[in-house]
C-alpha positions as a Markdown table, in Angstrom:
| # | Residue | x | y | z |
|---|---|---|---|---|
| 1 | Met | 119.4 | 149.1 | 109.6 |
| 2 | Pro | 120.1 | 146.3 | 107.0 |
| 3 | Gly | 117.6 | 143.9 | 108.1 |
| 4 | Thr | 114.6 | 146.7 | 108.3 |
| 5 | Leu | 115.1 | 146.5 | 104.5 |
| 6 | Ala | 114.9 | 142.8 | 104.1 |
| 7 | Leu | 111.8 | 142.8 | 106.6 |
| 8 | Asn | 110.2 | 145.7 | 104.5 |
| 9 | Leu | 110.5 | 143.7 | 101.4 |
| 10 | Trp | 109.2 | 140.6 | 103.0 |
| 11 | Ala | 106.2 | 142.4 | 104.3 |
| 12 | Arg | 105.6 | 144.3 | 100.9 |
| 13 | Arg | 105.7 | 140.6 | 98.9 |
| 14 | Gln | 103.2 | 139.2 | 101.6 |
| 15 | Leu | 100.7 | 142.0 | 100.9 |
| 16 | Trp | 101.0 | 141.6 | 97.3 |
| 17 | Val | 100.8 | 137.9 | 97.2 |
| 18 | His | 98.1 | 137.5 | 99.7 |
| 19 | Gly | 96.3 | 140.8 | 99.1 |
| 20 | Gly | 96.7 | 142.4 | 102.5 |
| 21 | His | 95.2 | 139.3 | 104.5 |
| 22 | Ser | 98.4 | 137.6 | 105.8 |
| 23 | Leu | 99.3 | 140.5 | 108.0 |
| 24 | Arg | 96.2 | 141.0 | 109.7 |
| 25 | Pro | 95.3 | 138.9 | 112.8 |
| 26 | Arg | 92.9 | 136.1 | 111.7 |
| 27 | Ser | 89.9 | 135.3 | 114.1 |
| 28 | Arg | 89.7 | 132.3 | 116.2 |
| 29 | Gly | 87.3 | 130.3 | 114.2 |
| 30 | Tyr | 89.1 | 130.5 | 110.8 |
| 31 | Gln | 90.8 | 127.7 | 109.4 |
| 32 | His | 92.6 | 127.2 | 106.3 |
| 33 | Pro | 90.8 | 125.2 | 103.8 |
| 34 | Arg | 94.0 | 122.9 | 103.0 |
| 35 | Arg | 94.6 | 122.5 | 106.9 |
| 36 | Ser | 90.8 | 121.7 | 107.5 |
| 37 | Ser | 90.3 | 118.6 | 109.5 |
| 38 | Gln | 86.9 | 118.4 | 107.9 |
| 39 | Arg | 88.4 | 118.0 | 104.1 |
| 40 | Gln | 87.1 | 115.3 | 102.5 |
| 41 | Pro | 89.8 | 112.6 | 101.1 |
| 42 | His | 90.3 | 112.6 | 97.4 |
| 43 | Gln | 88.5 | 109.9 | 95.7 |
| 44 | Arg | 89.6 | 108.5 | 92.3 |
| 45 | Phe | 86.4 | 106.9 | 91.9 |
| 46 | Glu | 82.8 | 107.4 | 93.5 |
| 47 | Gln | 82.5 | 103.8 | 94.3 |
| 48 | Ser | 84.6 | 100.7 | 94.2 |
| 49 | Ser | 81.9 | 99.0 | 92.0 |
| 50 | Gln | 82.3 | 101.8 | 89.3 |
| 51 | Val | 86.0 | 100.6 | 88.5 |
| 52 | Pro | 86.1 | 98.7 | 85.3 |
| 53 | His | 87.2 | 95.1 | 85.8 |
| 54 | Gly | 89.9 | 94.9 | 83.1 |
| 55 | Val | 88.3 | 92.5 | 80.8 |
| 56 | Glu | 85.3 | 94.6 | 80.0 |
| 57 | Gly | 86.7 | 98.0 | 80.5 |
| 58 | Thr | 90.1 | 99.9 | 79.4 |
| 59 | Ala | 91.5 | 100.1 | 83.1 |
| 60 | Val | 93.5 | 97.0 | 83.9 |
| 61 | Ser | 92.9 | 95.7 | 87.4 |
| 62 | Lys | 94.9 | 93.2 | 89.4 |
| 63 | Pro | 94.2 | 89.5 | 88.9 |
| 64 | Pro | 91.1 | 87.8 | 90.8 |
| 65 | Asn | 91.9 | 86.2 | 94.1 |
| 66 | Ala | 91.2 | 82.7 | 92.8 |
| 67 | Val | 93.8 | 83.2 | 90.1 |
| 68 | Leu | 96.3 | 84.7 | 92.7 |
| 69 | Tyr | 95.4 | 81.7 | 95.1 |
| 70 | Ala | 96.0 | 79.2 | 92.2 |
| 71 | Ile | 99.5 | 80.7 | 91.3 |
| 72 | Gly | 100.5 | 80.9 | 94.8 |
| 73 | Gly | 99.8 | 77.4 | 95.5 |
| 74 | Tyr | 101.5 | 76.3 | 92.3 |
| 75 | Phe | 104.6 | 77.9 | 93.2 |
| 76 | Thr | 104.4 | 76.7 | 96.8 |
| 77 | Ile | 104.0 | 73.1 | 95.6 |
| 78 | Ile | 106.8 | 73.4 | 93.1 |
| 79 | Asn | 109.3 | 75.0 | 95.5 |
| 80 | Ala | 108.5 | 72.7 | 97.8 |
| 81 | Gly | 109.1 | 69.6 | 95.5 |
| 82 | Ala | 112.5 | 71.0 | 94.4 |
| 83 | Val | 113.5 | 71.3 | 97.8 |
| 84 | Gly | 112.5 | 67.9 | 98.4 |
| 85 | Leu | 114.4 | 66.7 | 95.0 |
| 86 | Phe | 117.5 | 68.4 | 96.0 |
| 87 | Trp | 117.4 | 66.9 | 99.5 |
| 88 | Tyr | 116.8 | 63.4 | 98.3 |
| 89 | Asp | 119.6 | 63.6 | 95.8 |
| 90 | Lys | 122.1 | 64.9 | 98.5 |
| 91 | Gln | 121.1 | 61.8 | 100.6 |
| 92 | Gln | 121.7 | 59.4 | 97.7 |
| 93 | Ala | 125.0 | 61.1 | 96.9 |
| 94 | Leu | 126.0 | 60.7 | 100.5 |
| 95 | Lys | 125.0 | 56.8 | 100.5 |
| 96 | Arg | 126.6 | 56.5 | 96.9 |
| 97 | Gln | 123.3 | 54.9 | 95.5 |
| 98 | Trp | 121.3 | 56.0 | 92.4 |
| 99 | Arg | 120.7 | 59.8 | 92.2 |
| 100 | Val | 118.2 | 62.0 | 90.9 |
| 101 | Pro | 119.1 | 63.1 | 87.1 |
| 102 | Glu | 120.4 | 66.5 | 86.6 |
| 103 | Arg | 117.9 | 67.2 | 84.0 |
| 104 | Gln | 115.0 | 66.5 | 86.4 |
| 105 | Leu | 116.6 | 69.0 | 88.8 |
| 106 | Gln | 116.9 | 71.6 | 86.0 |
| 107 | Leu | 113.2 | 71.0 | 85.1 |
| 108 | Thr | 112.0 | 72.2 | 88.6 |
| 109 | Gly | 114.0 | 75.3 | 88.0 |
| 110 | Leu | 112.1 | 75.6 | 84.7 |
| 111 | Leu | 108.8 | 75.2 | 86.0 |
| 112 | Gly | 109.1 | 77.7 | 88.8 |
| 113 | Gly | 110.7 | 75.9 | 91.8 |
| 114 | Trp | 114.2 | 77.8 | 91.3 |
| 115 | Ile | 113.7 | 79.7 | 94.5 |
| 116 | Gly | 113.4 | 76.6 | 96.5 |
| 117 | Gly | 116.0 | 75.0 | 94.4 |
| 118 | Leu | 118.8 | 77.9 | 94.9 |
| 119 | Trp | 117.8 | 77.8 | 98.8 |
| 120 | Ala | 118.3 | 74.0 | 98.7 |
| 121 | Met | 121.6 | 74.3 | 96.8 |
| 122 | Gln | 123.1 | 76.6 | 99.4 |
| 123 | Thr | 121.6 | 74.8 | 102.5 |
| 124 | Phe | 122.3 | 71.4 | 101.6 |
| 125 | Arg | 125.7 | 72.3 | 99.9 |
| 126 | His | 124.9 | 70.3 | 97.0 |
| 127 | Lys | 125.6 | 71.1 | 93.2 |
| 128 | Thr | 127.0 | 74.2 | 94.1 |
| 129 | Val | 130.3 | 73.9 | 92.5 |
| 130 | Lys | 129.5 | 72.0 | 89.5 |
| 131 | Lys | 129.8 | 74.5 | 86.8 |
| 132 | Ser | 127.9 | 72.1 | 84.1 |
| 133 | Phe | 125.0 | 71.9 | 86.5 |
| 134 | Lys | 124.5 | 75.3 | 87.4 |
| 135 | Glu | 125.1 | 76.9 | 84.2 |
| 136 | Pro | 121.9 | 75.3 | 82.7 |
| 137 | Tyr | 120.1 | 75.6 | 86.2 |
| 138 | Met | 120.5 | 79.3 | 85.7 |
| 139 | Ala | 119.6 | 79.5 | 82.3 |
| 140 | Cys | 116.2 | 77.8 | 83.5 |
| 141 | Val | 115.7 | 80.2 | 86.2 |
| 142 | Val | 116.1 | 83.0 | 83.3 |
| 143 | Gly | 113.6 | 81.2 | 81.3 |
| 144 | Asn | 111.1 | 81.0 | 84.0 |
| 145 | Val | 111.5 | 84.8 | 85.1 |
| 146 | Leu | 111.0 | 85.8 | 81.5 |
| 147 | Ala | 107.9 | 83.4 | 81.2 |
| 148 | Cys | 106.7 | 85.2 | 84.4 |
| 149 | Met | 107.1 | 88.4 | 83.1 |
| 150 | Gly | 105.6 | 87.8 | 79.6 |
| 151 | Ala | 102.4 | 86.2 | 81.7 |
| 152 | Val | 102.1 | 89.4 | 83.5 |
| 153 | Ala | 102.6 | 91.3 | 80.4 |
| 154 | Ala | 100.1 | 89.5 | 78.7 |
| 155 | Trp | 97.7 | 90.3 | 81.6 |
| 156 | Arg | 98.1 | 93.9 | 81.4 |
| 157 | Tyr | 98.0 | 94.4 | 77.7 |
| 158 | Ser | 95.8 | 91.5 | 76.2 |
| 159 | Pro | 92.1 | 91.5 | 77.1 |
| 160 | Gly | 92.0 | 88.0 | 75.2 |
| 161 | Phe | 94.4 | 86.5 | 77.5 |
| 162 | Arg | 92.4 | 87.8 | 80.4 |
| 163 | Ser | 89.2 | 86.7 | 79.3 |
| 164 | Val | 90.5 | 82.8 | 78.5 |
| 165 | Leu | 92.1 | 83.0 | 82.0 |
| 166 | Met | 89.0 | 84.1 | 83.6 |
| 167 | Gln | 86.9 | 81.7 | 81.7 |
| 168 | Thr | 89.5 | 78.7 | 82.9 |
| 169 | Phe | 88.9 | 79.7 | 86.5 |
| 170 | Ser | 85.2 | 79.9 | 85.7 |
| 171 | Leu | 85.1 | 83.6 | 87.1 |
| 172 | Asn | 82.7 | 85.0 | 84.7 |
| 173 | Lys | 79.9 | 82.5 | 85.5 |
| 174 | Pro | 77.4 | 83.2 | 88.2 |
| 175 | Arg | 77.8 | 80.8 | 91.2 |
| 176 | Met | 75.4 | 78.8 | 92.5 |
| 177 | Arg | 74.3 | 79.1 | 96.3 |
């Protein structure tokens, strides 16, 4: 029979690979070490306090929460301001009154309010066709994205930048209680 030869070769391979143990019935209490439910999870560090903070050690950690909150608050405020400026400019355009200068709208994009600005442009249908506004605005968007990428790279690869930032936010000083 042709299937017998394949089965016989498989059985010989199992005997050779596992030393004859794979074909024997196992006792009920035996569990393979990789399938054991009591296996300890792999830990990279013994305790989280042993992970170096990035300023002192060589490993780079994530920014402290105070820095993340400050950055998040800044971007929230600047994007809300950009939406407000675009809305106000649209209202002034509808009333045919004095408008917000285009440079100020573009400045919000450069300062980080480009997400809110792009959303407001599409939502209010304002400044979406004017090419002389959109091209510099998109250049400001690209400039802001590059600046953000530079800040992330400086955090990761420059210990001096990290220490200045942490001293600015007073994160190295002990807090009084």
